[in-house]
N, CA, C and O atoms as CSV, one atom per row, in Angstrom:
chain,resi,resn,atom,element,x,y,z
A,1,MET,N,N,-84.263,-45.840,-45.889
A,1,MET,CA,C,-84.113,-45.727,-44.241
A,1,MET,C,C,-85.593,-46.415,-43.789
A,1,MET,O,O,-86.642,-45.917,-44.200
A,2,ASN,N,N,-85.587,-47.460,-43.013
A,2,ASN,CA,C,-87.619,-47.347,-42.544
A,2,ASN,C,C,-87.512,-46.720,-41.136
A,2,ASN,O,O,-86.716,-46.717,-40.198
A,3,THR,N,N,-88.635,-46.224,-41.437
A,3,THR,CA,C,-89.346,-44.728,-39.977
A,3,THR,C,C,-88.982,-45.405,-38.707
A,3,THR,O,O,-88.901,-44.671,-37.722
A,4,ILE,N,N,-88.700,-46.929,-38.519
A,4,ILE,CA,C,-88.485,-47.325,-37.239
A,4,ILE,C,C,-86.589,-47.900,-36.865
A,4,ILE,O,O,-85.984,-48.481,-35.964
A,5,ASP,N,N,-86.350,-47.400,-37.940
A,5,ASP,CA,C,-84.899,-47.959,-37.720
A,5,ASP,C,C,-84.160,-47.040,-36.650
A,5,ASP,O,O,-83.080,-47.406,-36.187
A,6,PRO,N,N,-84.836,-45.676,-36.206
A,6,PRO,CA,C,-84.369,-45.198,-35.433
A,6,PRO,C,C,-84.295,-45.581,-33.653
A,6,PRO,O,O,-83.581,-45.041,-32.808
A,7,PHE,N,N,-85.030,-46.397,-33.522
A,7,PHE,CA,C,-85.285,-47.288,-32.544
A,7,PHE,C,C,-84.414,-48.482,-32.010
A,7,PHE,O,O,-84.457,-49.126,-30.962
A,8,ALA,N,N,-83.609,-48.537,-33.115
A,8,ALA,CA,C,-82.847,-49.629,-33.037
A,8,ALA,C,C,-81.633,-49.195,-31.989
A,8,ALA,O,O,-81.069,-48.107,-32.094
A,9,GLN,N,N,-81.262,-50.264,-30.865
A,9,GLN,CA,C,-80.467,-49.824,-29.564
A,9,GLN,C,C,-80.954,-48.867,-28.879
A,9,GLN,O,O,-80.171,-47.973,-28.558
A,10,GLN,N,N,-82.194,-48.781,-28.509
A,10,GLN,CA,C,-82.952,-48.407,-27.592
A,10,GLN,C,C,-83.602,-49.091,-26.659
A,10,GLN,O,O,-84.376,-50.013,-26.915
A,11,GLN,N,N,-83.325,-48.682,-25.522
A,11,GLN,CA,C,-84.341,-49.906,-24.724
A,11,GLN,C,C,-85.654,-48.977,-24.064
A,11,GLN,O,O,-86.321,-49.475,-23.156
A,12,TYR,N,N,-85.937,-47.746,-24.532
A,12,TYR,CA,C,-86.896,-46.956,-23.974
A,12,TYR,C,C,-87.097,-46.060,-25.134
A,12,TYR,O,O,-86.165,-45.729,-25.868
A,13,LEU,N,N,-88.434,-45.631,-25.311
A,13,LEU,CA,C,-88.813,-44.572,-26.160
A,13,LEU,C,C,-90.042,-43.615,-25.450
A,13,LEU,O,O,-90.885,-44.049,-24.665
A,14,SER,N,N,-89.962,-42.634,-25.779
A,14,SER,CA,C,-91.068,-41.328,-25.761
A,14,SER,C,C,-92.227,-41.714,-26.265
A,14,SER,O,O,-92.274,-41.984,-27.465
A,15,HIS,N,N,-93.405,-41.819,-25.445
A,15,HIS,CA,C,-94.703,-42.119,-26.046
A,15,HIS,C,C,-95.716,-40.916,-25.801
A,15,HIS,O,O,-95.790,-40.686,-24.594
A,16,GLU,N,N,-96.532,-40.062,-26.577
A,16,GLU,CA,C,-97.087,-39.057,-26.423
A,16,GLU,C,C,-98.835,-39.754,-26.552
A,16,GLU,O,O,-99.243,-40.325,-27.564
A,17,THR,N,N,-99.494,-39.580,-25.550
A,17,THR,CA,C,-100.670,-39.750,-25.791
A,17,THR,C,C,-101.790,-38.324,-25.313
A,17,THR,O,O,-101.608,-37.492,-24.425
A,18,PHE,N,N,-102.731,-38.435,-26.097
A,18,PHE,CA,C,-103.664,-36.979,-25.852
A,18,PHE,C,C,-104.702,-37.246,-25.164
A,18,PHE,O,O,-105.360,-38.278,-25.292
A,19,ARG,N,N,-105.028,-35.988,-24.073
A,19,ARG,CA,C,-106.370,-36.000,-23.404
A,19,ARG,C,C,-107.405,-35.313,-24.172
A,19,ARG,O,O,-107.166,-34.655,-25.184
A,20,LYS,N,N,-108.433,-35.467,-23.717
A,20,LYS,CA,C,-109.615,-35.020,-24.072
A,20,LYS,C,C,-109.400,-33.336,-24.745
A,20,LYS,O,O,-110.169,-32.802,-25.544
A,21,SER,N,N,-108.585,-32.942,-24.369
A,21,SER,CA,C,-108.369,-31.126,-24.387
A,21,SER,C,C,-107.615,-31.080,-25.844
A,21,SER,O,O,-107.644,-30.176,-26.680
A,22,GLY,N,N,-106.990,-32.229,-25.880
A,22,GLY,CA,C,-105.673,-32.379,-27.210
A,22,GLY,C,C,-104.409,-31.961,-26.531
A,22,GLY,O,O,-103.526,-31.701,-27.348
A,23,VAL,N,N,-104.019,-31.803,-25.145
A,23,VAL,CA,C,-103.167,-31.736,-24.693
A,23,VAL,C,C,-102.274,-33.345,-24.640
A,23,VAL,O,O,-102.752,-34.454,-24.399
A,24,GLY,N,N,-101.029,-33.021,-24.916
A,24,GLY,CA,C,-100.077,-34.037,-25.115
A,24,GLY,C,C,-99.601,-34.357,-23.657
A,24,GLY,O,O,-99.369,-33.503,-22.802
A,25,VAL,N,N,-99.493,-35.673,-23.502
A,25,VAL,CA,C,-98.790,-36.195,-22.066
A,25,VAL,C,C,-97.873,-37.429,-22.582
A,25,VAL,O,O,-98.259,-38.518,-23.005
A,26,GLN,N,N,-96.401,-36.896,-22.408
A,26,GLN,CA,C,-95.395,-37.497,-23.104
A,26,GLN,C,C,-94.770,-38.394,-21.900
A,26,GLN,O,O,-94.413,-37.894,-20.834
A,27,THR,N,N,-94.680,-39.792,-22.203
A,27,THR,CA,C,-94.142,-40.424,-21.246
A,27,THR,C,C,-92.964,-41.666,-21.500
A,27,THR,O,O,-93.205,-42.578,-22.291
A,28,PRO,N,N,-91.912,-41.608,-20.882
A,28,PRO,CA,C,-90.957,-42.837,-21.425
A,28,PRO,C,C,-91.478,-44.227,-21.066
A,28,PRO,O,O,-91.756,-44.392,-19.878
A,29,VAL,N,N,-91.684,-45.422,-22.040
A,29,VAL,CA,C,-91.549,-46.719,-21.755
A,29,VAL,C,C,-90.783,-47.592,-22.487
A,29,VAL,O,O,-90.190,-47.304,-23.526
A,30,TRP,N,N,-90.801,-48.824,-21.859
A,30,TRP,CA,C,-89.994,-49.702,-22.345
A,30,TRP,C,C,-90.620,-50.485,-23.510
A,30,TRP,O,O,-91.850,-50.529,-23.528
A,31,PHE,N,N,-89.852,-51.186,-24.607
A,31,PHE,CA,C,-90.559,-51.700,-25.562
A,31,PHE,C,C,-89.736,-52.691,-26.382
A,31,PHE,O,O,-88.514,-52.836,-26.356
A,32,VAL,N,N,-90.607,-53.323,-27.089
A,32,VAL,CA,C,-89.579,-54.236,-27.966
A,32,VAL,C,C,-89.963,-54.205,-29.388
A,32,VAL,O,O,-91.163,-54.212,-29.662
A,33,GLN,N,N,-89.241,-54.177,-30.151
A,33,GLN,CA,C,-89.291,-54.671,-31.962
A,33,GLN,C,C,-89.243,-55.931,-32.514
A,33,GLN,O,O,-88.385,-56.807,-32.406
A,34,ASP,N,N,-90.529,-55.893,-33.265
A,34,ASP,CA,C,-90.472,-56.966,-33.858
A,34,ASP,C,C,-90.569,-56.775,-35.508
A,34,ASP,O,O,-91.662,-56.684,-36.067
A,35,GLY,N,N,-89.619,-56.737,-36.046
A,35,GLY,CA,C,-89.699,-56.408,-37.895
A,35,GLY,C,C,-90.262,-54.550,-37.648
A,35,GLY,O,O,-89.748,-53.653,-36.980
A,36,ASP,N,N,-91.149,-54.564,-38.273
A,36,ASP,CA,C,-91.616,-53.026,-38.642
A,36,ASP,C,C,-92.989,-52.861,-37.619
A,36,ASP,O,O,-93.913,-52.145,-38.003
A,37,THR,N,N,-93.062,-53.524,-36.372
A,37,THR,CA,C,-94.030,-53.341,-35.193
A,37,THR,C,C,-92.898,-53.017,-34.033
A,37,THR,O,O,-91.771,-53.497,-33.909
A,38,ILE,N,N,-93.560,-52.076,-33.259
A,38,ILE,CA,C,-92.966,-51.833,-31.705
A,38,ILE,C,C,-94.425,-51.926,-31.062
A,38,ILE,O,O,-95.523,-51.445,-31.342
A,39,PHE,N,N,-93.841,-52.908,-29.907
A,39,PHE,CA,C,-94.813,-53.409,-28.799
A,39,PHE,C,C,-94.550,-52.784,-27.529
A,39,PHE,O,O,-93.443,-52.959,-27.018
A,40,MET,N,N,-95.552,-51.970,-26.861
A,40,MET,CA,C,-95.055,-51.756,-25.468
A,40,MET,C,C,-96.082,-52.333,-24.407
A,40,MET,O,O,-97.197,-52.684,-24.793
A,41,ARG,N,N,-95.713,-52.434,-23.055
A,41,ARG,CA,C,-96.400,-53.045,-22.118
A,41,ARG,C,C,-96.219,-52.286,-20.782
A,41,ARG,O,O,-95.171,-52.058,-20.177
A,42,THR,N,N,-97.930,-51.836,-20.358
A,42,THR,CA,C,-98.210,-51.227,-19.278
A,42,THR,C,C,-99.214,-51.865,-18.336
A,42,THR,O,O,-99.489,-53.046,-18.545
A,43,ILE,N,N,-99.686,-51.353,-17.517
A,43,ILE,CA,C,-100.221,-51.412,-16.571
A,43,ILE,C,C,-101.864,-51.168,-17.464
A,43,ILE,O,O,-101.831,-50.149,-18.153
A,44,ALA,N,N,-102.865,-51.734,-17.514
A,44,ALA,CA,C,-104.088,-51.855,-17.864
A,44,ALA,C,C,-104.912,-50.674,-17.304
A,44,ALA,O,O,-105.794,-50.183,-18.010
A,45,ASN,N,N,-104.649,-50.173,-16.001
A,45,ASN,CA,C,-105.730,-49.103,-15.821
A,45,ASN,C,C,-104.699,-47.713,-15.647
A,45,ASN,O,O,-105.051,-46.805,-14.895
A,46,SER,N,N,-103.437,-47.639,-16.389
A,46,SER,CA,C,-102.955,-46.321,-16.222
A,46,SER,C,C,-103.486,-45.465,-17.686
A,46,SER,O,O,-103.975,-45.599,-18.808
A,47,GLY,N,N,-102.887,-44.365,-16.535
A,47,GLY,CA,C,-103.628,-42.991,-17.649
A,47,GLY,C,C,-103.510,-43.112,-19.136
A,47,GLY,O,O,-104.491,-42.933,-19.858
A,48,LYS,N,N,-102.061,-43.481,-19.712
A,48,LYS,CA,C,-101.844,-43.642,-21.036
A,48,LYS,C,C,-102.972,-44.595,-21.493
A,48,LYS,O,O,-103.867,-44.184,-22.233
A,49,VAL,N,N,-102.928,-45.812,-21.069
A,49,VAL,CA,C,-104.278,-46.939,-21.671
A,49,VAL,C,C,-105.349,-46.098,-21.505
A,49,VAL,O,O,-106.032,-45.870,-22.503
A,50,LYS,N,N,-105.699,-45.496,-20.274
A,50,LYS,CA,C,-106.807,-44.602,-20.772
A,50,LYS,C,C,-107.287,-43.424,-21.691
A,50,LYS,O,O,-108.361,-42.892,-21.970
A,51,ARG,N,N,-106.329,-43.318,-21.932
A,51,ARG,CA,C,-106.503,-42.132,-23.409
A,51,ARG,C,C,-106.377,-42.780,-24.426
A,51,ARG,O,O,-107.015,-42.433,-25.420
A,52,ILE,N,N,-105.505,-43.923,-24.472
A,52,ILE,CA,C,-105.075,-44.686,-25.962
A,52,ILE,C,C,-106.639,-45.120,-26.563
A,52,ILE,O,O,-107.015,-44.939,-27.721
A,53,ARG,N,N,-107.619,-45.882,-25.193
A,53,ARG,CA,C,-108.834,-46.125,-25.329
A,53,ARG,C,C,-109.934,-45.198,-25.914
A,53,ARG,O,O,-110.980,-45.601,-26.422
A,54,LYS,N,N,-109.528,-43.804,-25.765
A,54,LYS,CA,C,-110.542,-42.851,-26.036
A,54,LYS,C,C,-109.673,-42.145,-27.589
A,54,LYS,O,O,-110.384,-41.406,-28.269
A,55,ASN,N,N,-108.772,-42.293,-27.896
A,55,ASN,CA,C,-107.991,-41.699,-28.649
A,55,ASN,C,C,-106.636,-42.813,-29.166
A,55,ASN,O,O,-105.639,-42.958,-28.459
A,56,GLY,N,N,-106.774,-43.352,-30.164
A,56,GLY,CA,C,-105.793,-44.504,-30.426
A,56,GLY,C,C,-104.223,-43.455,-31.124
A,56,GLY,O,O,-103.069,-43.853,-31.277
A,57,GLN,N,N,-104.708,-42.321,-31.357
A,57,GLN,CA,C,-103.647,-41.598,-32.294
A,57,GLN,C,C,-102.483,-41.219,-31.224
A,57,GLN,O,O,-102.498,-40.336,-30.367
A,58,VAL,N,N,-101.650,-41.998,-31.486
A,58,VAL,CA,C,-100.047,-41.251,-30.722
A,58,VAL,C,C,-99.040,-40.983,-31.481
A,58,VAL,O,O,-98.845,-41.241,-32.669
A,59,LYS,N,N,-98.214,-40.276,-30.467
A,59,LYS,CA,C,-96.675,-39.734,-31.114
A,59,LYS,C,C,-96.006,-40.585,-30.657
A,59,LYS,O,O,-96.483,-41.098,-29.644
A,60,VAL,N,N,-94.409,-41.231,-31.224
A,60,VAL,CA,C,-93.537,-41.968,-30.354
A,60,VAL,C,C,-92.414,-41.263,-31.045
A,60,VAL,O,O,-92.518,-40.597,-32.075
A,61,ALA,N,N,-91.208,-41.515,-30.279
A,61,ALA,CA,C,-89.598,-41.135,-30.452
A,61,ALA,C,C,-88.488,-41.938,-29.981
A,61,ALA,O,O,-88.503,-42.590,-28.937
A,62,PRO,N,N,-87.663,-41.872,-30.683
A,62,PRO,CA,C,-86.686,-42.668,-29.517
A,62,PRO,C,C,-86.427,-41.698,-28.191
A,62,PRO,O,O,-86.781,-40.524,-28.077
A,63,SER,N,N,-85.815,-42.394,-27.361
A,63,SER,CA,C,-85.462,-42.149,-26.102
A,63,SER,C,C,-84.665,-40.894,-26.221
A,63,SER,O,O,-85.055,-39.835,-25.728
A,64,GLN,N,N,-83.707,-40.999,-26.784
A,64,GLN,CA,C,-82.624,-39.942,-27.101
A,64,GLN,C,C,-82.982,-38.993,-28.164
A,64,GLN,O,O,-82.433,-38.941,-29.264
A,65,LEU,N,N,-84.212,-38.036,-27.638
A,65,LEU,CA,C,-83.998,-36.753,-28.614
A,65,LEU,C,C,-84.018,-37.255,-29.959
A,65,LEU,O,O,-83.207,-36.719,-30.714
A,66,GLY,N,N,-84.677,-38.066,-30.392
A,66,GLY,CA,C,-85.188,-38.375,-31.911
A,66,GLY,C,C,-86.569,-37.522,-32.235
A,66,GLY,O,O,-87.450,-37.277,-31.411
A,67,ASP,N,N,-86.556,-37.190,-33.408
A,67,ASP,CA,C,-87.745,-36.915,-34.223
A,67,ASP,C,C,-89.492,-37.301,-33.832
A,67,ASP,O,O,-89.542,-38.485,-33.500
A,68,TRP,N,N,-90.595,-36.778,-33.796
A,68,TRP,CA,C,-91.518,-37.681,-33.169
A,68,TRP,C,C,-92.163,-38.173,-34.627
A,68,TRP,O,O,-92.150,-37.674,-35.753
A,69,LEU,N,N,-92.683,-39.287,-34.114
A,69,LEU,CA,C,-93.434,-39.717,-35.620
A,69,LEU,C,C,-94.609,-40.296,-34.949
A,69,LEU,O,O,-94.656,-40.729,-33.798
A,70,PRO,N,N,-95.825,-40.232,-36.080
A,70,PRO,CA,C,-97.245,-40.171,-35.856
A,70,PRO,C,C,-97.283,-41.683,-35.688
A,70,PRO,O,O,-96.391,-42.397,-36.145
A,71,ALA,N,N,-98.510,-42.234,-34.913
A,71,ALA,CA,C,-98.431,-43.700,-35.119
A,71,ALA,C,C,-99.886,-43.970,-34.280
A,71,ALA,O,O,-100.543,-43.213,-33.564
A,72,THR,N,N,-100.105,-45.425,-34.695
A,72,THR,CA,C,-101.838,-45.555,-34.207
A,72,THR,C,C,-101.624,-46.878,-33.001
A,72,THR,O,O,-100.931,-47.878,-33.190
A,73,ALA,N,N,-102.296,-46.610,-31.939
A,73,ALA,CA,C,-102.282,-47.730,-31.026
A,73,ALA,C,C,-103.202,-48.684,-30.839
A,73,ALA,O,O,-104.377,-48.396,-30.611
A,74,ARG,N,N,-102.868,-49.625,-30.898
A,74,ARG,CA,C,-104.045,-50.688,-30.625
A,74,ARG,C,C,-103.866,-51.721,-29.500
A,74,ARG,O,O,-102.741,-51.875,-29.025
A,75,GLN,N,N,-104.767,-52.341,-29.108
A,75,GLN,CA,C,-104.750,-53.358,-28.097
A,75,GLN,C,C,-104.550,-54.597,-28.817
A,75,GLN,O,O,-105.062,-54.869,-29.903
A,76,PRO,N,N,-103.617,-55.475,-28.007
A,76,PRO,CA,C,-103.308,-56.677,-28.884
A,76,PRO,C,C,-104.397,-57.641,-28.696
A,76,PRO,O,O,-105.217,-57.441,-27.801
A,77,ALA,N,N,-104.469,-58.531,-29.357
A,77,ALA,CA,C,-105.335,-59.892,-28.825
A,77,ALA,C,C,-105.270,-60.411,-27.853
A,77,ALA,O,O,-104.257,-60.606,-27.182
A,78,ALA,N,N,-106.586,-60.781,-27.581
A,78,ALA,CA,C,-106.557,-61.568,-25.890
A,78,ALA,C,C,-105.827,-62.578,-25.584
A,78,ALA,O,O,-105.907,-62.896,-24.397
A,79,SER,N,N,-104.991,-63.338,-26.367
A,79,SER,CA,C,-104.322,-64.105,-26.019
A,79,SER,C,C,-103.052,-63.430,-25.559
A,79,SER,O,O,-102.570,-63.658,-24.450
A,80,LEU,N,N,-102.511,-62.581,-26.445
A,80,LEU,CA,C,-101.551,-61.644,-25.790
A,80,LEU,C,C,-101.741,-61.204,-24.714
A,80,LEU,O,O,-101.272,-61.631,-23.659
A,81,ALA,N,N,-102.527,-60.206,-24.885
A,81,ALA,CA,C,-102.884,-59.911,-23.670
A,81,ALA,C,C,-102.910,-60.068,-22.101
A,81,ALA,O,O,-102.897,-59.196,-21.232
A,82,GLN,N,N,-102.955,-61.590,-21.991
A,82,GLN,CA,C,-103.303,-62.147,-20.979
A,82,GLN,C,C,-101.965,-63.295,-20.680
A,82,GLN,O,O,-102.010,-64.300,-19.972
A,83,SER,N,N,-101.102,-62.900,-21.269
A,83,SER,CA,C,-99.778,-63.755,-21.315
A,83,SER,C,C,-98.764,-62.914,-20.286
A,83,SER,O,O,-97.618,-63.316,-20.084
């Protein structure tokens, strides 16, 4: 079983980013899956993006009470970010 199989058939996932203090902030977000990669899109100046810029370590879980998985957030290439 692939670690992202639980995300199949889901429209949203739970995404946890971390404040400077280490406290987690959980947010539901819409996503798409391409093979073994999950893509999320949000407003560039949102709180979650600000936290990701400081600390790319995040956790994700299927929106319907799945187990949390460690992940790393990255900004896409400029051509994707501007489309």
